[in-house]
C-alpha positions as CSV (number, residue, x, y, z in Angstrom):
1,M,-53.5,204.2,-153.4
2,S,-51.8,204.7,-156.5
3,K,-49.3,201.9,-158.0
4,Q,-46.3,203.4,-159.5
5,Q,-43.6,200.9,-161.0
6,Y,-39.9,201.7,-159.7
7,L,-36.4,200.5,-161.5
8,L,-33.0,199.7,-159.9
9,E,-30.3,198.7,-162.0
10,V,-26.5,198.4,-161.2
11,G,-23.8,198.7,-164.4
12,L,-20.5,197.1,-163.6
13,E,-17.2,195.7,-166.1
14,E,-17.8,192.3,-167.1
15,M,-19.0,189.3,-163.7
16,P,-17.5,185.9,-164.4
17,A,-20.7,183.9,-166.4
18,K,-20.5,181.4,-163.0
19,Y,-22.5,184.3,-161.2
20,V,-24.6,186.3,-162.3
21,R,-27.8,184.2,-161.8
22,Q,-26.7,183.9,-158.2
23,I,-26.0,187.9,-157.8
24,S,-29.2,188.7,-159.5
25,Q,-31.2,186.8,-157.1
26,Q,-29.6,188.0,-154.0
27,F,-30.2,191.6,-155.0
28,Q,-33.7,190.6,-155.8
29,D,-34.0,189.1,-152.4
30,R,-32.4,192.6,-150.9
31,V,-34.6,194.6,-152.7
32,A,-37.8,192.9,-152.0
33,N,-36.6,192.7,-148.2
34,F,-36.3,196.2,-147.6
35,L,-39.3,197.3,-149.6
36,T,-41.0,194.8,-147.0
37,E,-38.7,196.2,-144.0
38,E,-40.0,200.2,-145.4
39,R,-43.6,198.8,-145.5
40,L,-43.6,199.7,-149.4
41,T,-46.1,196.9,-150.7
42,Y,-45.7,196.0,-154.1
43,D,-47.1,193.6,-156.4
44,A,-43.9,192.1,-158.2
45,I,-40.4,192.0,-158.6
46,K,-38.5,191.2,-162.2
47,A,-35.1,190.7,-162.1
48,F,-32.5,191.4,-165.0
49,A,-29.5,190.8,-165.4
50,T,-26.1,190.4,-168.2
51,P,-22.4,190.1,-167.6
52,R,-22.7,193.8,-167.4
53,R,-25.2,194.6,-165.3
54,F,-28.4,193.3,-162.8
55,A,-30.8,195.3,-162.2
56,V,-34.9,195.3,-160.6
57,L,-38.1,196.2,-162.1
58,V,-40.7,196.5,-158.9
59,D,-44.3,196.2,-160.3
60,G,-47.3,198.1,-158.7
61,L,-45.2,199.9,-156.0
62,A,-47.5,201.7,-153.3
63,D,-46.9,205.6,-153.7
64,K,-46.1,205.5,-149.8
65,Q,-45.8,203.3,-146.8
66,A,-48.7,201.8,-145.2
67,D,-49.5,204.0,-142.0
68,F,-47.5,202.1,-138.6
69,V,-49.4,202.0,-135.7
70,E,-48.0,199.6,-132.7
71,T,-50.0,199.3,-128.9
72,A,-47.3,199.7,-126.2
73,K,-48.6,198.9,-122.8
74,G,-47.4,200.7,-120.1
75,P,-47.8,200.4,-116.0
76,S,-50.5,198.8,-114.2
77,E,-53.5,200.2,-113.2
78,K,-52.6,200.5,-109.6
79,I,-49.4,202.6,-110.4
80,A,-51.1,204.7,-113.1
81,K,-54.0,206.2,-111.3
82,D,-54.0,207.4,-107.4
83,D,-57.2,206.6,-105.5
84,Q,-58.7,209.1,-107.1
85,G,-58.8,208.2,-110.5
86,E,-56.4,210.7,-111.8
87,W,-53.3,209.8,-114.1
88,T,-50.1,210.0,-112.1
89,K,-46.6,210.8,-112.9
90,A,-45.9,207.8,-113.5
91,A,-48.7,207.0,-116.2
92,Q,-48.2,211.2,-117.6
93,G,-44.6,210.3,-118.0
94,F,-45.6,207.0,-120.1
95,A,-47.5,209.2,-122.4
96,R,-44.8,212.1,-122.8
97,G,-42.3,209.4,-123.9
98,K,-44.2,208.0,-127.0
99,G,-45.2,211.5,-127.8
100,L,-48.7,211.3,-126.7
101,S,-51.0,213.0,-123.8
102,T,-52.7,211.2,-121.3
103,D,-55.9,211.5,-123.0
104,D,-54.9,208.8,-125.8
105,L,-54.2,206.2,-122.7
106,Y,-56.5,203.3,-121.9
107,V,-56.9,200.7,-119.2
108,E,-57.4,197.2,-120.3
109,D,-56.5,193.7,-118.6
110,G,-55.1,195.5,-115.2
111,Y,-52.4,197.3,-117.9
112,I,-52.2,200.9,-119.3
113,Y,-51.8,201.2,-122.9
114,A,-51.6,203.9,-126.1
115,E,-51.9,203.0,-129.6
116,I,-49.1,205.1,-131.4
117,K,-49.6,206.0,-135.1
118,E,-47.2,206.5,-137.6
119,E,-48.0,208.1,-141.1
120,G,-46.7,206.6,-144.1
121,K,-43.9,208.7,-145.8
122,P,-44.5,209.2,-150.0
123,S,-42.3,206.1,-151.5
124,R,-40.2,208.7,-153.0
125,E,-38.7,209.8,-149.8
126,I,-37.9,206.3,-148.6
127,L,-36.9,204.8,-151.8
128,P,-33.0,206.5,-152.3
129,Q,-32.2,204.4,-148.9
130,I,-32.4,201.2,-151.6
131,S,-28.6,202.2,-152.4
132,Q,-27.9,199.9,-149.2
133,C,-29.0,197.0,-151.3
134,I,-26.3,197.4,-153.6
135,T,-23.9,198.5,-151.3
136,Q,-24.6,195.6,-148.9
137,M,-24.2,192.8,-151.6
138,T,-21.9,189.8,-150.8
139,F,-20.1,188.4,-153.8
140,P,-18.2,184.9,-153.9
141,V,-15.0,186.8,-155.1
142,S,-14.3,190.8,-154.8
143,M,-12.1,193.2,-156.0
144,Y,-11.0,196.8,-155.1
145,W,-9.9,199.4,-158.0
146,S,-9.3,202.7,-158.2
147,T,-9.1,205.0,-155.2
148,H,-11.8,203.3,-153.3
149,R,-9.3,201.1,-150.5
150,N,-12.4,200.9,-148.1
151,F,-15.2,199.3,-150.3
152,K,-14.6,196.0,-152.6
153,Y,-16.9,194.7,-155.3
154,I,-17.6,191.7,-157.7
155,R,-16.4,194.3,-160.6
156,P,-15.8,198.2,-161.1
157,I,-19.5,199.8,-160.6
158,H,-19.6,202.4,-163.8
159,W,-23.3,203.3,-163.8
160,L,-26.5,203.6,-161.9
161,L,-30.2,203.8,-162.9
162,S,-32.8,204.4,-160.4
163,L,-36.5,205.7,-161.8
164,L,-39.5,205.8,-160.3
165,D,-42.0,205.8,-163.3
166,D,-40.6,208.3,-165.3
167,E,-39.0,210.2,-162.8
168,V,-35.2,209.9,-161.4
169,L,-34.9,209.4,-157.4
170,P,-31.4,210.0,-156.9
171,F,-28.7,208.4,-154.6
172,E,-25.0,208.6,-155.3
173,I,-22.2,205.3,-154.8
174,L,-18.9,206.3,-154.9
175,G,-18.9,209.6,-156.8
176,I,-21.5,208.0,-159.2
177,Q,-24.7,209.7,-159.1
178,A,-28.2,207.5,-160.0
179,D,-29.6,208.7,-163.2
180,R,-31.7,207.6,-165.7
181,Y,-28.8,206.7,-168.0
182,T,-28.0,202.9,-168.7
183,R,-25.6,201.5,-171.3
184,G,-26.7,198.9,-174.4
185,H,-24.4,196.7,-176.3
186,R,-20.9,197.2,-175.9
187,F,-20.1,196.8,-179.5
188,L,-23.5,197.2,-181.0
189,G,-25.2,199.7,-179.0
190,H,-25.0,203.0,-177.7
191,D,-22.3,204.2,-174.4
192,Q,-25.3,206.2,-173.1
193,L,-28.8,205.1,-173.2
194,T,-32.2,207.2,-172.0
195,I,-34.8,205.2,-170.5
196,D,-37.5,207.3,-170.3
197,K,-39.8,205.7,-168.1
198,A,-39.6,202.4,-166.0
199,S,-42.1,200.3,-167.7
200,N,-39.5,200.2,-171.4
201,Y,-36.4,199.4,-170.0
202,E,-36.6,195.4,-171.4
203,K,-38.0,197.3,-174.2
204,L,-35.1,200.3,-175.1
205,L,-32.3,197.8,-174.1
206,E,-33.6,195.0,-177.0
207,R,-33.5,197.7,-179.2
208,D,-29.6,198.3,-178.5
209,F,-29.1,194.6,-178.8
210,V,-29.3,193.3,-175.0
211,I,-31.4,190.7,-173.9
212,A,-31.6,192.3,-170.2
213,D,-34.2,188.7,-168.8
214,Q,-31.8,186.0,-168.9
215,D,-34.6,182.7,-168.6
216,K,-35.5,184.8,-172.4
217,R,-31.7,185.5,-173.3
218,K,-32.0,181.7,-173.0
219,E,-34.9,180.7,-174.6
220,V,-33.7,182.4,-177.4
221,I,-30.1,180.4,-177.2
222,V,-32.4,177.2,-177.1
223,Q,-34.1,178.0,-179.9
224,Q,-31.7,179.1,-182.3
225,I,-29.9,176.0,-181.8
226,K,-32.9,173.5,-182.2
227,D,-33.5,175.8,-185.6
228,L,-29.5,175.3,-187.1
229,A,-30.1,171.1,-185.7
230,Q,-33.5,170.9,-187.9
231,T,-32.0,172.5,-191.1
232,E,-28.9,170.6,-190.7
233,G,-30.8,167.2,-189.7
234,V,-28.1,166.8,-186.6
235,Q,-28.3,166.3,-182.8
236,V,-26.3,169.3,-181.1
237,S,-25.6,168.3,-177.7
238,Q,-27.9,169.2,-174.6
239,D,-25.7,170.4,-172.1
240,E,-27.2,172.3,-169.2
241,A,-24.6,173.7,-167.3
242,L,-23.1,175.3,-170.7
243,L,-25.9,176.4,-171.9
244,E,-26.5,178.7,-168.5
245,E,-22.8,179.5,-168.8
246,V,-23.3,180.9,-172.2
247,T,-26.3,182.7,-171.4
248,Q,-24.3,184.6,-168.6
249,I,-21.2,185.4,-171.4
250,V,-23.6,187.1,-173.8
251,E,-26.3,189.8,-174.0
252,Y,-27.5,189.7,-177.6
253,P,-27.3,185.7,-178.7
254,T,-26.9,184.6,-181.9
255,A,-25.9,181.3,-182.5
256,F,-24.1,179.3,-185.7
257,I,-22.3,176.0,-187.2
258,G,-19.0,175.9,-187.2
259,S,-16.5,173.1,-188.8
260,F,-13.2,171.5,-188.7
261,D,-11.5,168.7,-190.5
262,D,-12.9,165.3,-190.0
263,K,-9.0,163.6,-189.7
264,Y,-9.8,164.9,-186.1
265,L,-12.6,162.8,-185.3
266,A,-9.7,160.6,-185.1
267,L,-9.6,161.8,-181.3
268,P,-10.9,159.9,-178.7
269,D,-14.8,161.4,-178.0
270,P,-13.2,163.0,-175.1
271,V,-10.9,165.0,-176.0
272,L,-13.1,166.7,-179.1
273,I,-16.0,167.1,-176.4
274,T,-13.6,168.8,-174.4
275,S,-12.1,170.9,-176.6
276,M,-15.0,172.1,-177.6
277,A,-17.5,172.1,-174.4
278,E,-15.0,173.1,-171.6
279,H,-12.4,175.4,-173.8
280,Q,-14.3,176.7,-175.8
281,R,-17.9,177.0,-174.8
282,Y,-19.1,175.4,-178.1
283,F,-21.7,173.0,-178.4
284,Y,-20.8,169.6,-180.3
285,V,-22.7,167.9,-183.0
286,S,-23.5,164.6,-183.0
287,D,-26.0,162.8,-186.0
288,Q,-29.2,160.8,-185.1
289,E,-27.1,157.9,-184.1
290,G,-24.9,159.8,-181.5
291,N,-21.5,159.6,-183.7
292,L,-19.5,163.0,-183.3
293,L,-19.7,165.5,-186.3
294,P,-17.0,167.8,-188.0
295,K,-18.8,170.6,-186.6
296,F,-19.6,172.4,-183.6
297,V,-22.7,175.3,-182.4
298,A,-21.0,178.5,-181.1
299,V,-22.8,181.4,-179.4
300,R,-21.8,184.9,-180.2
301,N,-22.4,188.2,-178.6
302,G,-23.8,190.0,-181.3
303,N,-25.9,190.0,-184.1
304,E,-25.4,188.1,-187.6
305,E,-23.4,190.9,-188.8
306,G,-20.0,190.0,-190.2
307,L,-21.1,186.4,-188.9
308,E,-18.9,184.3,-191.2
309,N,-15.6,186.2,-190.1
310,V,-16.6,185.0,-186.6
311,R,-17.1,181.4,-187.9
312,H,-13.7,181.7,-189.3
313,G,-12.0,182.6,-186.1
314,N,-14.0,180.3,-184.1
315,E,-13.2,176.9,-186.6
316,K,-9.3,178.5,-186.4
317,V,-9.0,178.4,-182.5
318,L,-10.7,175.4,-182.3
319,V,-8.8,173.3,-184.9
320,A,-5.2,174.8,-183.0
321,R,-6.2,172.9,-180.1
322,L,-7.5,170.1,-181.4
323,E,-3.9,170.2,-183.0
324,D,-2.4,169.4,-179.8
325,G,-4.6,167.0,-179.0
326,L,-3.6,165.3,-182.0
327,F,0.3,165.3,-180.6
328,F,-0.6,164.4,-176.8
329,V,-2.2,161.7,-177.7
330,E,0.1,160.6,-180.3
331,E,3.1,160.8,-177.7
332,D,1.2,159.1,-175.8
333,K,0.9,155.9,-177.6
334,Q,4.6,155.2,-178.1
335,E,4.7,154.5,-174.2
336,S,2.8,151.6,-172.3
337,I,0.3,151.8,-169.1
338,D,3.1,150.6,-166.7
339,D,5.7,153.1,-168.5
340,F,3.6,155.6,-167.3
341,A,3.1,154.3,-164.1
342,K,6.1,153.7,-162.9
343,R,6.8,157.2,-163.2
344,L,4.3,157.9,-160.1
345,S,6.7,157.4,-158.2
346,H,8.7,160.4,-158.6
347,V,5.5,162.8,-158.0
348,T,4.5,164.1,-154.9
349,F,1.5,163.7,-153.5
350,H,2.0,166.1,-150.7
351,A,5.2,166.9,-149.5
352,E,4.3,165.7,-146.0
353,I,2.9,162.3,-146.9
354,G,4.6,161.0,-149.8
355,T,4.8,160.3,-153.5
356,M,1.5,159.3,-155.9
357,K,2.9,155.7,-155.9
358,E,2.7,155.3,-152.5
359,K,-0.5,156.2,-151.7
360,M,-1.7,154.0,-154.3
361,D,0.2,150.9,-152.7
362,R,-2.0,152.1,-150.0
363,V,-5.4,152.3,-151.4
364,S,-4.6,149.1,-153.1
365,Q,-4.2,147.6,-149.4
366,I,-7.4,149.2,-148.0
367,A,-8.7,148.0,-151.5
368,K,-7.9,144.1,-150.7
369,L,-8.6,144.8,-146.8
370,L,-11.8,146.0,-147.5
371,Y,-12.7,143.3,-150.3
372,S,-12.1,140.6,-147.4
373,H,-14.9,142.1,-145.5
374,W,-17.1,142.5,-147.7
375,T,-16.7,139.4,-150.3
376,M,-20.2,138.4,-150.1
377,E,-22.1,141.4,-150.2
378,N,-24.3,142.3,-153.0
379,L,-21.8,144.7,-154.8
380,F,-19.6,141.5,-155.7
381,A,-22.4,139.4,-156.5
382,D,-21.0,138.6,-160.0
383,Y,-17.6,137.7,-158.9
384,L,-18.7,135.3,-156.3
385,S,-17.5,132.8,-159.1
386,T,-14.6,134.4,-160.3
387,D,-11.1,135.5,-158.8
388,F,-11.4,139.2,-158.2
389,E,-8.3,139.4,-156.7
390,P,-6.4,140.2,-159.7
391,L,-8.3,142.7,-161.0
392,I,-7.9,144.7,-157.7
393,E,-3.9,144.0,-158.0
394,R,-4.2,145.6,-161.6
395,T,-6.2,148.3,-160.6
396,G,-4.0,149.5,-157.9
397,A,-1.0,149.3,-160.0
398,I,-2.2,151.7,-162.8
399,Y,-5.1,153.3,-161.4
400,K,-3.6,156.8,-161.7
401,F,-1.3,156.6,-164.2
402,D,-2.9,158.8,-166.8
403,L,-1.4,161.5,-164.6
404,E,1.8,161.4,-166.2
405,T,0.2,161.3,-169.6
406,N,0.5,164.0,-172.0
407,I,-2.6,164.7,-172.6
408,V,-4.3,165.2,-169.0
409,N,-1.1,167.3,-168.3
410,E,-2.9,169.3,-171.0
411,F,-6.3,168.4,-170.4
412,S,-6.7,168.0,-166.2
413,E,-10.0,167.1,-166.6
414,L,-9.8,164.2,-168.9
415,Q,-7.7,162.6,-165.9
416,G,-9.6,158.8,-165.2
417,I,-11.8,159.6,-168.1
418,M,-8.4,159.2,-170.4
419,G,-7.1,157.0,-168.4
420,E,-10.0,154.4,-169.0
421,Y,-9.7,155.1,-172.9
422,Y,-5.8,154.2,-172.8
423,A,-6.9,151.1,-170.7
424,R,-9.4,149.7,-173.0
425,E,-7.2,150.5,-175.8
426,A,-4.3,148.5,-174.4
427,G,-6.3,145.3,-174.0
428,E,-6.9,146.1,-169.7
429,A,-10.2,143.9,-168.2
430,E,-13.2,145.8,-168.9
431,E,-13.7,146.2,-164.8
432,V,-10.4,147.8,-164.6
433,A,-10.4,150.3,-167.5
434,V,-13.9,151.6,-165.9
435,A,-12.3,151.4,-162.1
436,I,-10.3,154.0,-163.4
437,R,-12.7,156.9,-164.3
438,E,-14.8,155.8,-161.4
439,H,-12.3,155.4,-158.7
440,Y,-12.6,159.5,-159.1
441,M,-16.5,159.5,-158.4
442,P,-18.6,161.8,-157.5
443,I,-16.5,164.1,-158.6
444,A,-18.9,166.9,-156.8
445,S,-20.9,166.6,-153.3
446,D,-24.1,165.7,-155.4
447,A,-22.6,164.4,-158.8
448,A,-22.9,160.9,-160.4
449,L,-21.9,157.9,-158.3
450,G,-19.7,154.8,-159.9
451,Q,-21.5,151.7,-160.7
452,S,-18.9,148.7,-161.3
453,A,-17.9,147.2,-158.2
454,L,-14.6,147.5,-158.8
455,G,-14.7,151.4,-159.1
456,I,-16.9,151.4,-156.0
457,L,-13.7,149.6,-154.2
458,F,-11.3,152.4,-155.2
459,A,-13.5,155.5,-155.2
460,I,-14.0,154.8,-151.2
461,A,-10.7,152.8,-151.0
462,D,-8.8,156.5,-152.2
463,K,-11.3,158.9,-150.8
464,L,-10.1,157.2,-147.5
465,D,-6.6,157.3,-148.3
466,T,-6.8,161.1,-148.5
467,I,-8.8,161.9,-145.5
468,I,-6.6,160.1,-143.3
469,S,-3.1,160.8,-144.5
470,F,-4.0,164.4,-144.0
471,F,-5.3,163.9,-140.8
472,K,-2.1,162.3,-139.5
473,I,-0.5,165.6,-140.6
474,D,-2.8,167.7,-138.8
475,R,-4.5,168.7,-141.8
476,I,-8.3,168.8,-140.8
477,P,-10.9,171.0,-141.8
478,S,-11.7,173.8,-140.1
479,G,-14.6,176.3,-140.4
480,S,-14.8,177.2,-144.6
481,N,-10.9,176.0,-144.9
482,D,-11.1,172.7,-146.6
483,P,-8.0,173.1,-149.0
484,F,-7.6,169.1,-149.9
485,A,-11.5,168.9,-150.4
486,L,-12.1,166.7,-147.2
487,R,-15.1,167.0,-146.4
488,R,-16.0,166.5,-150.2
489,Q,-14.3,163.2,-150.6
490,M,-16.4,162.2,-147.0
491,I,-19.4,163.0,-148.7
492,G,-18.4,160.7,-151.5
493,I,-17.8,157.9,-149.3
494,V,-20.8,157.9,-147.4
495,R,-22.8,158.5,-150.5
496,L,-21.2,155.4,-151.8
497,I,-21.7,153.6,-148.9
498,A,-25.1,154.3,-148.3
499,A,-26.2,153.7,-152.0
500,E,-25.0,149.9,-152.3
501,E,-25.5,149.3,-149.0
502,L,-22.1,148.5,-147.8
503,P,-21.5,147.2,-144.2
504,F,-18.3,149.6,-143.4
505,D,-18.3,149.4,-139.8
506,W,-16.6,152.6,-138.8
507,D,-15.1,151.1,-135.5
508,K,-13.7,147.9,-137.0
509,D,-12.9,148.4,-140.1
510,L,-11.6,151.6,-139.6
511,K,-8.9,150.6,-137.1
512,A,-8.3,147.6,-139.1
513,I,-7.4,149.9,-142.1
514,L,-4.9,151.9,-139.8
515,E,-3.2,149.0,-138.5
516,A,-2.7,147.1,-141.2
517,V,-1.5,150.2,-143.7
518,Y,-0.9,153.2,-141.2
519,P,1.3,151.2,-138.6
520,S,3.0,154.4,-136.8
521,D,3.8,155.3,-133.3
522,D,1.0,157.6,-133.5
523,D,-2.2,157.7,-131.5
524,Q,-4.3,155.4,-133.5
525,V,-7.3,155.7,-131.6
526,A,-7.3,159.7,-131.2
527,L,-6.7,159.1,-135.1
528,A,-9.6,156.6,-135.2
529,E,-12.2,159.0,-133.2
530,A,-11.1,162.2,-135.4
531,V,-12.0,160.5,-139.0
532,Y,-15.6,158.7,-137.1
533,A,-16.5,162.5,-135.9
534,F,-15.7,164.3,-139.0
535,M,-18.0,160.9,-141.3
536,L,-20.9,162.1,-138.0
537,E,-20.6,165.1,-139.2
538,R,-21.1,164.8,-143.2
539,L,-23.4,162.3,-142.4
540,K,-25.3,164.8,-140.1
541,N,-25.7,167.0,-143.6
542,I,-27.1,164.0,-145.4
543,L,-29.6,163.6,-143.1
544,E,-30.6,166.9,-142.5
545,Q,-31.0,167.3,-146.5
546,E,-33.3,164.5,-146.4
547,G,-35.7,166.5,-144.1
548,Y,-34.8,164.8,-140.5
549,A,-35.8,166.7,-137.7
550,R,-32.4,167.9,-135.6
551,D,-33.4,165.7,-132.1
552,I,-33.5,162.3,-134.3
553,I,-30.5,163.4,-135.8
554,Q,-28.7,163.4,-132.9
555,A,-30.0,160.7,-131.4
556,V,-28.9,158.6,-134.4
557,L,-25.6,159.7,-134.9
558,G,-25.2,159.0,-131.3
559,S,-25.8,155.2,-131.0
560,A,-23.9,152.9,-130.9
561,S,-24.1,151.1,-134.2
562,H,-21.1,152.4,-136.2
563,G,-22.5,151.9,-139.6
564,I,-24.0,154.4,-142.3
565,N,-26.5,152.4,-143.5
566,Q,-28.0,151.5,-139.7
567,K,-27.9,154.9,-139.0
568,R,-30.1,156.1,-141.6
569,A,-31.7,153.2,-141.1
570,A,-33.0,154.5,-137.6
571,A,-33.7,157.8,-138.4
572,K,-36.1,157.0,-140.9
573,T,-37.2,154.2,-138.3
574,L,-37.9,157.2,-135.3
575,A,-39.4,159.2,-138.0
576,D,-42.2,156.9,-139.6
577,H,-42.8,155.9,-135.1
578,H,-43.0,159.8,-134.0
579,E,-46.5,159.9,-134.6
580,D,-47.6,157.0,-132.8
581,E,-49.7,157.4,-129.8
582,D,-47.5,155.2,-128.1
583,F,-44.1,157.1,-129.0
584,K,-43.7,159.3,-126.0
585,T,-44.6,155.5,-123.5
586,V,-41.8,153.8,-125.5
587,I,-39.0,156.2,-125.7
588,E,-39.9,157.3,-122.0
589,S,-39.5,154.2,-120.8
590,W,-36.0,153.2,-122.6
591,N,-35.0,156.4,-121.6
592,R,-34.9,155.6,-117.5
593,I,-32.6,153.0,-118.8
594,L,-30.4,154.3,-120.3
595,N,-30.6,157.2,-117.4
596,L,-29.3,154.4,-115.4
597,K,-25.8,153.6,-117.5
598,D,-24.6,156.2,-115.8
599,K,-24.7,155.3,-112.4
600,M,-24.0,151.6,-113.0
601,K,-21.5,149.5,-113.9
602,E,-21.0,148.2,-117.8
603,F,-21.7,145.1,-119.1
604,D,-20.4,142.9,-121.8
605,I,-23.7,142.0,-123.5
606,D,-22.2,138.0,-124.6
607,Q,-21.1,137.7,-120.6
608,V,-24.4,139.4,-119.0
609,T,-26.2,136.7,-117.3
610,V,-29.4,137.2,-115.5
611,S,-30.5,134.8,-112.7
612,A,-34.0,133.2,-112.1
613,D,-33.1,132.4,-108.7
614,L,-33.0,136.3,-107.9
615,L,-36.0,137.4,-109.4
616,E,-38.6,138.5,-106.7
617,S,-41.7,140.0,-108.3
618,E,-43.8,139.3,-111.0
619,S,-43.5,142.5,-113.4
620,E,-39.5,141.6,-112.8
621,E,-40.5,137.8,-114.4
622,A,-42.6,138.7,-116.9
623,L,-39.7,141.1,-118.1
624,Y,-37.4,138.7,-117.3
625,Q,-38.8,136.1,-119.7
626,A,-40.2,138.9,-122.6
627,V,-36.3,140.1,-122.7
628,D,-35.1,136.2,-122.7
629,S,-37.5,135.0,-126.1
630,L,-36.5,138.8,-127.8
631,Y,-35.8,138.7,-131.0
632,L,-34.3,141.6,-132.5
633,G,-33.9,141.0,-136.3
634,D,-31.0,142.5,-138.2
635,M,-33.0,145.9,-139.0
636,P,-33.5,148.9,-136.7
637,A,-37.5,149.0,-137.6
638,D,-37.0,145.6,-136.4
639,Y,-35.3,146.7,-133.0
640,Y,-37.8,149.4,-132.9
641,Q,-40.8,146.6,-133.1
642,A,-39.4,144.5,-130.3
643,L,-38.0,146.8,-128.3
644,A,-41.1,149.2,-128.3
645,E,-43.4,145.5,-127.1
646,L,-40.7,145.6,-123.9
647,A,-42.4,149.7,-123.0
648,P,-45.6,148.4,-120.8
649,L,-43.3,145.4,-119.2
650,I,-40.6,148.5,-118.4
651,E,-42.9,150.6,-116.8
652,Q,-44.4,148.2,-114.7
653,F,-41.0,146.9,-113.6
654,F,-39.8,150.1,-112.3
655,E,-43.0,150.6,-110.5
656,D,-42.8,147.3,-108.0
657,N,-39.1,147.2,-108.3
658,M,-35.7,149.1,-106.7
659,V,-33.6,149.0,-108.8
660,F,-30.6,149.8,-106.3
661,T,-31.7,147.9,-103.1
662,D,-29.2,147.0,-100.7
663,D,-28.9,143.2,-101.5
664,E,-25.9,143.4,-104.2
665,A,-26.5,139.7,-105.8
666,V,-30.7,141.5,-106.2
667,R,-29.1,145.1,-107.5
668,N,-26.8,143.6,-110.2
669,N,-29.3,141.1,-111.6
670,R,-31.6,143.7,-112.1
671,L,-29.1,146.1,-113.6
672,A,-27.9,143.1,-115.8
673,L,-31.9,142.8,-117.0
674,L,-31.8,146.2,-117.9
675,E,-28.6,146.5,-119.8
676,K,-30.0,143.2,-121.5
677,I,-32.9,146.0,-123.0
678,G,-30.0,149.3,-123.1
679,Q,-27.6,148.1,-125.0
680,P,-29.9,147.0,-127.9
681,V,-31.4,150.5,-127.6
682,K,-28.3,152.3,-127.5
683,V,-27.4,150.4,-130.9
684,L,-30.8,151.7,-132.2
685,A,-30.3,155.4,-131.3
686,N,-29.4,157.5,-127.8
687,T,-33.1,157.9,-127.6
688,K,-32.3,160.7,-124.6
689,E,-31.6,163.3,-127.9
690,L,-35.4,162.9,-128.9
691,L,-37.6,165.6,-128.1
692,I,-41.2,163.8,-126.7
693,K,-44.2,165.9,-125.8
């Protein structure tokens, strides 16, 4: 079987840079799945992508499908053959249905079978169907165009290329015929570039000023930046996200250094960096000590021709933005932090919730309440000998003040960052300044967490207020709909509590917050339960990402513990012991007790008493003595170890004693004894959810 190369390219208008790589990967995966399903073997698939195209080159493609052989099982031999050993009508019908004769049938293990063989077709007959890989693509955003109202795509398709070695394998999509033509660089290349054979695709495009391999394009940019940095004796920012974006904006990169007047270095670094990186896609430049320099590195989509004009144009655009920055910063300096904060009483957080000032007041209350619960925690260890309350008070009064500044109104991505800068400039306590920035953290589900005690406290309080406030007005996320990013806010809370091992009790603490901060006639029990359930879903996602088995996750989520860290530690404990020889025995013994809880009345663990006078058997006495001297410790691992040691005694107890005896006093005594075990087991996990073998 000979090997071939197959090239498939989709050409379109410029795609958004942030989607190019994922689109390329999806296309590669779809092509690979298609070839596998069609029994076309290959050696490798290489993906290509630029803003104007995505493509794959299949190397070592078989010239025909692998032959298909299927064994079909028919009726039993008793039905398939008569008393004389001749094939019956049932056997004949089975063979006919498979396109075979009875000569092709054979008997095995009391049944008749037939092997159905289908010879593979040439790949050139199969490959035109690969157009489905193009039409079935899915995108984060799509659009309709022209008269194609029943077809939407990331951007309008302009050309299709389909080559098997040097042969065009035609198909058609929306009236566009696949051919051997692609397009070079929009300004430097040809509008119709002929690809003579699949293997020459990458080489011919590069001659036409298109580097189709996105990883190679990125490497070119990295090397060009390194060369410029070495020549200039400077450092250029290492921003992977920006590098990826620039890679997917250009088809033929050329990096160059630009400059601006050093008077703009008077601007705060965040303004300079944001102006360059976020707004202009430039890499900022610093000296060897890390101080910003009045220079930048940009990447043009083209060669070095006319580079001086390009440099001048980029400098001009940046200077205009820096001028705006200077103006806004100077304007902001004319007012105090408290002036900006007062304006927040007129800024709406949400029409049904209230103003930003009202939100800040609630968050300040939550922060104070949580601090009163957590004063002795490690998070606040550095402040135990100082007065921390004034820092909470001041932070609560101003922590969102920069939302009213001119610079943040123009550069919204600098919220918190400029607040920290202005607070520090105004002489606010360093803890307060840092908390203004850190209360937004993490800014994404997997982004960095805040590090300061005050910042973490306000990050949790602010996010919790947002969630509670929207839940109160029934704006609860459903499906993929989450317009207020409440899932991300809750993930942030869970991550912060877990990272700092904070003892947030989602029963007591949450109810205390609702009573103190959100007094109303609403059903606060239902609200607390809804918020708790919402947290559990986020914790479930995190535990799944950490690799825990589904049954372990369900078990710890259903525990009687209301602490995130207790549930995470319990998951680790169960996973650590899952392969123990006695794991099955331990869990089954606990489950026998938990199963009784549906039949028995509830006991308060502090009030449950077991009378030694009512113990009737040696096994009952032994279990009582063990429970009476039981030390559970503080951690789930301690709980497991202590409770696991009871397993043999529990099994013997059930073997020797009838729990639901007619004697009510004895029955209640035994239930009380088992409840003293069942309650701590349930604190560890709802072990009935565990799959044990």
